[in-house]
C-alpha positions as CSV (number, residue, x, y, z in Angstrom):
1,W,-14.5,-12.3,-4.1
2,Q,-17.5,-12.9,-1.8
3,P,-18.9,-16.3,-2.8
4,N,-22.1,-15.8,-0.8
5,L,-22.9,-12.5,-2.6
6,Q,-25.9,-13.0,-4.8
7,S,-26.6,-9.4,-5.9
8,I,-25.8,-5.7,-5.4
9,K,-28.4,-3.1,-6.1
10,V,-27.6,0.6,-6.1
11,L,-30.2,2.5,-3.9
12,D,-28.6,5.9,-3.9
13,I,-25.3,7.2,-5.4
14,K,-24.0,10.4,-3.8
15,E,-21.4,12.7,-5.4
16,G,-18.1,12.0,-3.7
17,V,-19.3,8.5,-2.7
18,V,-20.0,9.3,1.0
19,G,-23.6,8.7,1.8
20,S,-24.1,6.2,-1.1
21,L,-26.5,3.3,-0.3
22,Y,-26.5,-0.2,-1.7
23,E,-28.6,-3.3,-1.1
24,L,-26.6,-6.6,-0.9
25,N,-28.2,-10.0,-1.0
26,M,-26.2,-12.8,0.6
27,V,-27.1,-16.4,0.4
28,K,-26.4,-18.7,3.3
29,T,-27.4,-22.3,2.5
30,T,-31.0,-21.8,1.5
31,D,-31.6,-18.4,3.2
32,T,-31.1,-15.0,1.5
33,I,-30.1,-12.2,3.9
34,R,-30.7,-8.6,2.8
35,F,-28.1,-6.0,3.9
36,I,-28.0,-2.3,3.4
37,E,-24.5,-0.8,3.0
38,K,-23.8,2.8,3.5
39,T,-20.5,4.5,2.7
40,I,-19.6,6.9,5.5
41,A,-16.0,7.9,4.6
42,Y,-14.0,7.7,1.5
43,I,-10.5,9.1,0.7
44,L,-9.2,7.9,-2.7
45,N,-6.5,5.3,-2.2
46,K,-6.3,6.0,1.5
47,K,-9.5,5.1,3.4
48,L,-12.9,3.6,3.1
49,I,-15.5,3.1,5.9
50,F,-18.9,1.6,5.4
51,T,-21.7,0.3,7.5
52,L,-23.6,-2.9,6.8
53,H,-26.9,-3.7,8.5
54,S,-29.6,-6.3,8.4
55,D,-32.3,-7.2,10.8
56,Q,-30.0,-8.5,13.5
57,L,-26.6,-7.1,12.7
58,F,-24.9,-3.8,12.4
59,K,-21.3,-3.9,11.2
60,T,-18.8,-1.2,10.5
61,D,-15.8,-1.9,8.2
62,D,-12.9,0.6,8.4
63,Y,-10.2,0.0,5.7
64,E,-6.9,1.9,5.5
65,F,-4.7,1.6,2.4
66,Q,-1.0,2.2,2.6
67,E,1.4,2.0,-0.4
68,L,4.7,0.3,0.3
69,G,6.7,0.3,-2.9
70,S,4.9,-1.8,-5.4
71,T,2.5,-3.3,-2.9
72,T,-0.5,-2.1,-0.9
73,V,-1.1,-2.9,2.7
74,I,-4.7,-3.0,3.8
75,T,-5.5,-2.6,7.4
76,K,-9.1,-3.4,8.4
77,N,-10.9,-2.7,11.7
78,V,-14.4,-4.1,12.2
79,V,-17.1,-3.5,14.8
80,Y,-20.1,-5.8,15.1
81,K,-23.2,-4.7,17.0
82,S,-26.7,-6.0,17.5
83,E,-29.9,-4.9,19.3
84,D,-30.6,-8.5,20.0
85,Y,-29.1,-9.6,23.4
86,L,-28.4,-13.1,22.3
87,M,-26.6,-12.0,19.1
88,Q,-24.4,-9.6,21.2
89,C,-23.5,-12.5,23.5
90,L,-22.5,-14.7,20.5
91,F,-20.1,-12.1,18.9
92,P,-17.1,-12.8,21.2
93,Y,-17.4,-16.6,20.4
94,L,-17.6,-15.9,16.7
95,K,-14.7,-13.4,16.6
96,N,-12.1,-15.8,15.1
97,K,-14.7,-17.0,12.5
98,F,-15.3,-13.3,11.5
99,I,-11.6,-12.6,11.2
100,T,-11.0,-15.7,9.1
101,L,-14.0,-14.9,6.9
102,D,-12.8,-11.3,6.3
103,K,-9.3,-12.4,5.6
104,N,-10.6,-14.9,3.0
105,Y,-12.6,-12.1,1.4
106,L,-9.6,-9.8,1.2
107,D,-7.5,-12.6,-0.3
108,N,-10.2,-13.4,-2.9
109,F,-10.4,-9.6,-3.7
110,K,-6.6,-9.5,-4.1
111,S,-6.7,-12.4,-6.5
112,Y,-9.6,-10.8,-8.4
113,I,-7.8,-7.4,-8.7
114,E,-4.5,-9.0,-9.8
115,K,-6.3,-10.7,-12.7
116,Q,-7.8,-7.4,-14.0
């Protein structure tokens, strides 16, 4: 569901999921970007929060799942941060691009799950 995702490596699995660490390698054109993902909250079928960080980016994804009849509504809140001043300045201009990208990932994930 994430076409740029090249690999996922488990770094540390914690009982109950919270605190688990993963290494994700994303390919953008010819560059590979390494991210570390950490699960910081997990409630089965209700909530998932994880952080994703690389050299210049710190992202928090907060998902809430709500069952409505035979469908599930996913609400996602995202926070982007960077220690790099220039990156921080770019985030407001990239906001719509980030929203579109996240929506595409969720749509791809929906298609993937429905085929399982």
